[in-house]
N, C-alpha and C positions, 0 to 999 in steps of 0.2 A: 360897276355892275357886272355880275357874273353872266357869262353866256349860258344859254339854255343847256348846252352840253356839259357845263361845269356844275350845274345845280344838282343837289341831292334830291332825286325824285322818287326815292324809295318810301313806301308807305307800309306801315305795319298792318297786316291782316289780323283780324280777331281770331282767336284760337277756336271759338265755338260758334256753331250754328244751332239754333233751336228751330225745329220744324213743327209747324202747327197745321195739321190737316183738318179741314172742317167742312161739314155739309149741314145746312139748315141749323146752324148753331147760334142763332140770334139771342137765345135766352141767357146764355152764360158766357158768350164770347168776350164781352167787355171785361168781365171779372178775370177771365183767364189772361187776357192781354195785359190788363193792369197789374196782375200779379207778376208777370214776367218782366214788364218794364220797370217795376219797382225793386228788382233784385239789387242787392248791395254790390254785386259784381256786374257792371253794366256794359263791358266791352264784348258784346256778342251781336250776331246777326239773327234777326227773327224772320224766317220765311213762313208765309201763310199761303196755303193753297186752298182756295174756295172751290169745292168740287161741284160747280154748277148749281149752287143753292138757289132755292126759289123764295126764300124769305129775305130778311134784311141783313143777312150775313155779309154780303159784299159791301153794302153801304157802311156798316159798322167798321169792317176791316179797312176800308178806304179812308175813313176818317182818321184812324190811327196812323196809317201809312203816310198820310199828308202831314202829320204832326211830328213824326219821329223817323229820322233818317236810318235808323237801324232796321226798319221794317221793309221787306220786299214782298209785295202782294201779287199773287197769280190767281187768275180765275180760269178754270177749265171751261172750255166751250160746251162740253157735255160731261155727264157723270162718268168718270173712268173707273169707278169702284174704289173701295176704301184702301185696299192693299196697293193698288197702282198710285193712289194719291200719296200714300206714305213713301213709295219708292220715288216718285217724282221729286219730292222734297229732299230726300236723301241724295239723289243724283245731282240735284241742282246745287247743293251745298258745296262750297269750295274750301271750307276750313278743315283742319285735321280732326277736330272733335265735334260730336253731334249729340243732340238730344231730341227725342220725340216728345211732344206735349199734346195733351188732349184739350179740346176747346171748351170743356166744362169743368176742368180741374183748377186748383190753385196750388201755390207752393210757398213755403216759408221764405222770407226775404234773403236768407243766407244759403239757399239751395245751391246755386251755381258756384258761389264763392267757396263752399265747403266741399262739393263733389268734384269740381274740375281738377284740383290738385291731386286728388286720389286717383282719378282716371289717368292723369298724366304720369304719375309716379309708378303706377302698377300695370299699365296696359290692360285695363279691365273695364267692365261695366261698374260704375260707382253708383250706388243707390242708397237712399236714406230710409227714413221711417215712413211707412204708409199709414195715413189716417183715412178714415171713411167719413164723408160728410153727406148730409141729406140734401134734398132739393133746395133748402133754404140756407145751406152753408154751415149747419150745425153739426158738430162731431157726433157720431152715433156708434154704438157698439157693433162690432162685426168680427167674425172669426179671422178675417184676413188682416185686421188692423194690428199695427205695432209688432209685426213679425220681423225676425232677423233673417233676411235673405242673404246668406253668405255661402258661396260655393268656391272655395279657394284651395282645396287639396290637390293631390295628383289627379291627372286627367280621369282615370277610371273611377276614382272615389267621388269626385265632384259630379260626374255624370250620373252615377248611381244615386247619389244623394239628391240631385235635382229631379231625376226620374221618380224617385220614391216619395218626394214631397207632395202632399195632397194639393191639387189645383185650388181647392177652396180656401187654402191658406194664403193665396195671393202670390204664388211663385211667378206669375206672369208680369207682375208689377215692375220688375227691373228693366223691362223693355223701355220704360220711361226714364231710365237713368242716363248718365253721361258716359260716353265711350269714345275710344279712338276709332275713327270712322273706318279705317282699313280692316279692323277686326270683324266688321259686319260683312262677311264674305258672300260670294255668290251662293255658296252652300247654305248659308244662313237664310239668304233671300229665297232660295228654292223651298226651304221648309216653311217659310213665312207665307209663301204664295200658294202652296198646293193643298193646305189644310183649311177647310171651311170652319171647323170647330177648333178653337184655341190655337190659332196660328202663332200667337206670340209665345205660347208655351213651347211649341215645337221649334220655333226659331231660337229660343234661348237654350233649349236642350242641345241643339246643334252648336250654338255659340260656345257652350262650356266644353265642347270637344277640344278647343284650342286656346280658350281664354277663361277668365275667371269673373265671378260676380262678387264684389266687395261691399259689405254693409258699412254705412256711416251713420252714427247714432244721433247726431244733433242737427239734422236737416229734415224737413217734413214735406211730403207730397200729400196733398188733400184730394183724395180721389172721390169724385161725386157719384153717389148711388142714384141712378136716374129713375128708380121706382120708389114708391112710397113704402116706408117701413111700417110694419104692423106691430 
């Protein structure tokens, strides 16, 4: 028998952490978690931060955390605000790659498998096809759906292109892509934190100063529209 000092005690850390911030998300949280746990690429960590919810959010998240060792659940003792909850998850993550996820969205089962290699190869935000779904999970027409968000040219070109792209066409959506964690710098966080309106747009505008956003055509993010369509 080998001595403890002779044993290989190295363990492989997953490359990716998915951060799921949530506040009073009981209505769709199970769907979001199920969608993430059913990904074809399964070697990731799922961090959930319950921002002091007053509904069944923590009960639901706890059930999943007890069933799946990939999940790490945190419950804030008081509401720390949405941006701080995002930052908490980001700072808690120890993997080189990261993805923000919304508690009311779903993803195609190949989302991580398809996007992670692109993020690794290109040091970028890798983002797929955005679809818009209604309160019942049905795809609905929307001007932001099926847009090709690709900003890969020289720095000045991609910043001008990003700035000029209408917000209504969904240019904020790549904030939910997969990216190399070190690319989300303090400058990006500063922009994310100081703007009350469209902080994700301002964060990505700063992000493309030094990095790129790459479009991937065959993976889908189903973004739920939380108001009734007319």
